C-alpha positions as CSV (number, residue, x, y, z in Angstrom):
1,M,0.1,0.1,0.1
2,Q,1.5,3.7,-1.0
3,I,0.9,6.0,1.8
4,H,0.4,9.6,0.7
5,K,0.5,12.9,2.6
6,T,0.0,15.8,-0.3
7,I,-2.4,16.5,-2.8
8,P,0.4,16.6,-5.3
9,G,1.5,13.4,-4.6
10,V,-1.6,11.2,-4.6
11,R,-2.7,13.0,-7.4
12,A,0.1,12.0,-9.5
13,A,-0.1,8.1,-7.9
14,L,-3.7,7.9,-9.2
15,R,-3.4,9.1,-12.5
16,T,-3.2,5.9,-14.4
17,A,-5.0,3.9,-11.7
18,G,-8.3,3.1,-13.9
19,R,-11.7,2.8,-12.2
20,I,-10.9,4.2,-8.3
21,V,-12.9,3.1,-5.5
22,F,-13.0,5.6,-2.5
23,V,-13.5,5.4,1.2
24,P,-13.0,8.2,3.3
25,T,-12.6,7.7,6.8
26,M,-11.3,9.8,10.1
27,G,-9.2,6.8,10.9
28,N,-9.5,4.6,14.3
29,L,-10.5,1.9,12.0
30,H,-12.8,-1.2,12.9
31,E,-14.0,-3.8,11.1
32,G,-17.0,-1.6,10.0
33,H,-14.6,0.5,7.6
34,I,-12.5,-2.8,6.9
35,T,-16.0,-4.4,5.3
36,L,-16.3,-1.5,3.3
37,M,-12.7,-1.2,2.0
38,R,-13.0,-5.2,1.0
39,Q,-16.5,-4.1,-0.7
40,A,-14.6,-1.4,-2.8
41,R,-12.5,-4.3,-4.6
42,A,-15.7,-5.9,-6.7
43,H,-16.6,-2.1,-7.5
44,G,-13.1,-1.3,-9.7
45,D,-9.4,-1.4,-10.4
46,T,-7.8,0.8,-7.7
47,V,-9.1,0.9,-3.8
48,V,-7.9,4.3,-2.2
49,A,-8.7,4.8,1.7
50,S,-8.4,8.5,3.4
51,I,-7.7,9.3,6.8
52,F,-8.4,12.7,8.1
53,V,-10.0,14.0,11.2
54,N,-12.0,16.7,10.0
55,R,-12.1,19.6,12.4
56,L,-14.8,21.4,10.2
57,Q,-17.7,18.7,11.4
58,F,-17.0,19.0,14.9
59,R,-18.6,21.6,17.3
60,P,-17.0,23.4,19.9
61,G,-16.7,21.0,23.0
62,E,-16.9,18.0,21.1
63,D,-14.6,15.1,20.6
64,F,-12.0,16.6,17.6
65,E,-8.7,16.7,20.1
66,K,-9.4,13.6,21.8
67,Y,-10.5,11.6,18.9
68,P,-8.3,8.5,18.7
69,R,-5.8,8.4,16.1
70,T,-4.3,5.1,15.4
71,F,-2.0,5.6,12.7
72,T,0.1,2.8,12.9
73,A,-2.6,0.5,13.7
74,D,-4.9,1.6,10.8
75,C,-2.2,1.0,8.2
76,E,-1.6,-2.4,9.5
77,K,-5.5,-2.9,8.8
78,L,-5.5,-1.5,5.7
79,I,-2.6,-3.5,4.2
80,T,-4.8,-6.5,5.2
81,A,-7.8,-5.6,3.7
82,G,-5.8,-4.9,-0.1
83,V,-6.1,-1.1,0.2
84,D,-4.0,0.3,-2.6
85,H,-3.4,3.9,-1.5
86,L,-4.1,5.7,1.1
87,F,-4.2,9.2,1.5
88,A,-3.4,10.7,5.0
89,P,-2.8,14.6,4.7
90,G,-2.8,16.9,7.7
91,E,-4.7,19.6,8.5
92,T,-2.4,22.5,6.6
93,E,-2.2,19.9,3.7
94,L,-5.9,19.8,3.3
95,Y,-6.8,23.2,4.8
96,P,-4.2,25.5,3.7
97,E,-6.5,28.7,4.1
98,P,-9.6,29.0,6.3
99,Q,-12.2,26.9,3.9
100,R,-14.5,29.9,3.3
101,Y,-16.1,28.2,0.3
102,V,-18.3,25.6,1.9
103,V,-21.1,23.0,0.6
104,E,-24.2,24.1,2.7
105,P,-26.7,20.9,2.6
106,P,-30.5,22.2,2.7
107,A,-31.8,22.6,6.3
108,E,-34.5,20.0,5.1
109,H,-31.5,17.4,5.0
110,A,-28.8,19.0,7.7
111,A,-31.3,20.8,10.5
112,I,-33.3,17.4,11.5
113,L,-32.2,14.4,13.6
114,E,-28.4,14.3,13.7
115,G,-28.4,18.3,12.3
116,E,-30.7,19.6,15.2
117,F,-28.1,18.4,17.9
118,R,-25.1,19.0,16.1
119,P,-25.6,22.0,14.2
120,G,-23.3,22.5,11.0
121,H,-22.1,18.5,11.3
122,F,-23.3,18.1,7.6
123,R,-21.6,21.4,6.6
124,G,-18.4,20.2,7.8
125,V,-19.0,16.4,6.3
126,A,-19.9,17.4,2.7
127,T,-17.3,20.3,2.4
128,V,-14.5,17.7,3.0
129,V,-16.0,14.7,1.0
130,M,-16.5,17.4,-2.2
131,K,-12.7,18.4,-1.6
132,L,-11.8,14.7,-0.9
133,F,-13.5,14.1,-4.3
134,S,-11.5,16.7,-6.0
135,I,-8.4,15.3,-4.9
136,I,-9.0,11.7,-5.6
137,Q,-11.5,12.0,-8.2
138,P,-13.0,8.3,-7.9
139,Q,-15.8,6.8,-10.2
140,A,-16.9,5.6,-7.1
141,A,-17.1,5.8,-3.0
142,L,-18.5,3.6,-0.1
143,F,-19.9,4.8,3.2
144,G,-21.8,2.9,5.5
145,K,-25.4,3.4,6.8
146,K,-25.0,3.2,10.4
147,D,-24.2,7.0,9.6
148,Y,-27.7,6.8,7.5
149,Q,-28.3,10.9,7.7
150,Q,-24.3,11.2,6.2
151,F,-25.2,8.6,3.5
152,M,-28.7,10.5,2.3
153,V,-27.0,14.0,2.6
154,L,-24.0,12.7,0.4
155,S,-25.9,11.2,-1.9
156,S,-27.9,13.9,-2.1
157,M,-25.1,16.2,-3.1
158,V,-23.4,13.8,-5.6
159,R,-26.9,14.1,-7.6
160,E,-27.5,17.7,-7.5
161,F,-24.1,18.8,-8.6
162,A,-24.2,15.9,-10.9
163,L,-20.7,14.5,-9.7
164,A,-19.4,11.5,-11.8
165,V,-19.4,9.2,-8.5
166,D,-21.4,5.9,-7.6
167,I,-21.9,6.5,-3.8
168,I,-22.3,2.7,-2.9
169,P,-23.8,2.1,0.6
170,G,-21.9,-0.4,3.2
171,E,-24.3,-2.4,5.5
172,T,-24.3,-1.8,9.2
173,V,-21.5,-4.2,10.6
174,R,-22.5,-5.1,14.2
175,A,-20.8,-6.9,17.3
176,P,-22.4,-10.3,18.2
177,D,-24.5,-8.7,20.7
178,G,-26.1,-6.1,18.1
179,L,-24.3,-3.1,19.2
180,A,-23.0,-1.4,16.0
181,L,-19.6,-1.0,15.5
182,S,-18.0,2.8,15.9
183,S,-15.1,4.2,16.9
184,R,-16.9,6.0,19.6
185,N,-17.4,2.6,21.0
186,G,-14.1,2.4,22.9
187,Y,-15.1,5.3,24.7
188,L,-17.8,3.2,26.7
189,S,-16.9,1.6,30.6
190,A,-17.0,-2.3,30.9
191,D,-20.5,-1.3,32.4
192,E,-21.7,0.9,29.6
193,R,-20.8,-1.5,27.4
194,A,-23.0,-4.1,28.9
195,V,-26.1,-1.8,28.7
196,A,-24.9,-0.6,25.1
197,P,-26.6,-3.2,23.1
198,Q,-30.3,-2.2,24.4
199,L,-30.0,1.1,21.5
200,N,-30.4,-1.6,18.7
201,R,-33.0,-3.7,21.0
202,L,-35.3,-1.2,21.2
203,L,-34.8,-0.1,17.1
204,Q,-35.9,-3.8,16.7
205,Q,-38.9,-4.2,18.8
206,T,-40.0,-0.8,17.0
207,V,-39.5,-1.9,13.8
208,T,-41.2,-5.4,14.8
209,A,-44.3,-3.6,15.9
210,I,-44.3,-1.3,13.0
211,R,-44.2,-4.7,10.5
212,A,-46.9,-6.3,12.7
213,G,-49.2,-2.8,11.7
214,N,-48.8,-0.4,14.3
215,R,-48.8,2.6,12.4
216,D,-48.8,5.0,15.6
217,F,-45.5,6.3,15.1
218,A,-45.4,9.1,17.7
219,S,-46.3,6.4,20.5
220,L,-43.7,3.8,19.5
221,E,-41.0,6.6,19.3
222,S,-42.3,7.8,22.9
223,A,-41.9,4.4,24.5
224,A,-38.6,3.9,23.1
225,M,-37.3,7.3,24.7
226,T,-38.7,6.8,27.9
227,E,-37.4,3.2,28.1
228,L,-33.9,4.4,27.6
229,R,-34.4,7.3,30.3
230,A,-35.2,4.6,32.6
231,S,-32.1,2.8,31.8
232,G,-29.8,5.6,32.5
233,W,-29.6,6.7,28.8
234,L,-29.7,10.3,27.5
235,P,-31.9,10.0,24.2
236,D,-31.6,12.9,21.2
237,Y,-34.0,11.0,19.4
238,L,-35.7,7.8,18.2
239,A,-37.8,8.4,15.1
240,V,-39.4,6.6,12.3
241,R,-38.8,8.3,9.0
242,R,-39.1,8.2,5.3
243,K,-35.6,6.5,3.9
244,I,-35.6,8.9,0.9
245,D,-35.5,12.0,2.4
246,L,-35.9,11.4,6.4
247,K,-39.4,13.1,6.6
248,L,-42.1,12.3,8.6
249,P,-44.4,9.8,7.4
250,T,-47.7,11.8,6.4
251,A,-50.8,10.5,7.2
252,S,-52.1,9.1,3.8
253,D,-48.5,7.1,3.9
254,S,-49.5,5.4,7.2
255,A,-52.8,4.3,6.1
256,L,-50.4,2.5,3.6
257,V,-49.7,-0.8,4.8
258,G,-47.6,-2.9,2.0
259,G,-45.7,-0.5,0.7
260,L,-45.1,1.9,3.3
261,V,-42.8,-0.7,5.5
262,A,-40.4,-1.1,3.0
263,E,-39.9,2.8,2.4
264,L,-39.2,4.0,6.2
265,V,-36.0,3.5,8.5
266,V,-36.1,4.3,12.4
267,L,-33.5,6.1,13.9
268,A,-31.5,6.6,17.4
269,A,-29.1,8.5,18.8
270,A,-28.4,8.8,22.4
271,R,-25.6,9.2,25.0
272,L,-24.7,6.6,27.6
273,G,-22.5,8.3,30.1
274,N,-20.2,10.6,28.4
275,T,-20.4,8.3,25.1
276,R,-23.0,9.5,22.1
277,L,-24.3,6.4,19.9
278,I,-26.1,6.5,16.9
279,D,-28.0,3.5,15.1
280,N,-30.9,2.7,12.8
281,L,-32.9,-0.2,10.8
282,E,-34.3,-0.2,7.8
283,I,-38.1,-1.5,7.5
């Protein structure tokens, strides 16, 4: 695997790379990331990963400074996964001057759910991904569906800008007890780790109720949030939304039984101790 620290260096290395498949990350890699790397091989000639902890998507007081940097271990995992090139720029390489030009996703996509609790987050994500696309020039890029809203925002960005990049989803990878793999799981204490799978269980419980015909989404959401609070969580949301745009299902949607359920997703974000976890299940 070739490691590139500069924009000119990675551009030169990829000039004759054929069809490029790109997997951007912030490092501290786990099996979810590595699964995406392995999947990427089927979609092109050259697999490129990036590691960059993007300051633009962190709010003041979030964990930018303490976000784990595990570069040596990450490289070993990427080599094992068969990645061809790694782009790992420093902050001054990617942002040599203040990034005044940004990608501003519409509020209807970026100010709901995660965006309500992390204002500006998706502006930072969309801006860095647009910049990385400009540098790497991939023909395809993979993003995990654990960050469901991020996947929706980036898919919409690519479509509306007519970028020549195929956005390919990767299924959420889970521990045997159902907890979605995340770089932030390492923040959990042993006791918190034992409780953490409850988030996924409540998502499953909500999905089961909807598949059984329950269309009182507000009551289902409220019941799950109450159960989380009773177990010591601080939930931000547990919400039933339409997959395509993450809008609330309408009354007419709710009347549909057959087609509707396949078009919904249940998403959740909650804090357990000092660790904020997100998860979702498609229906």
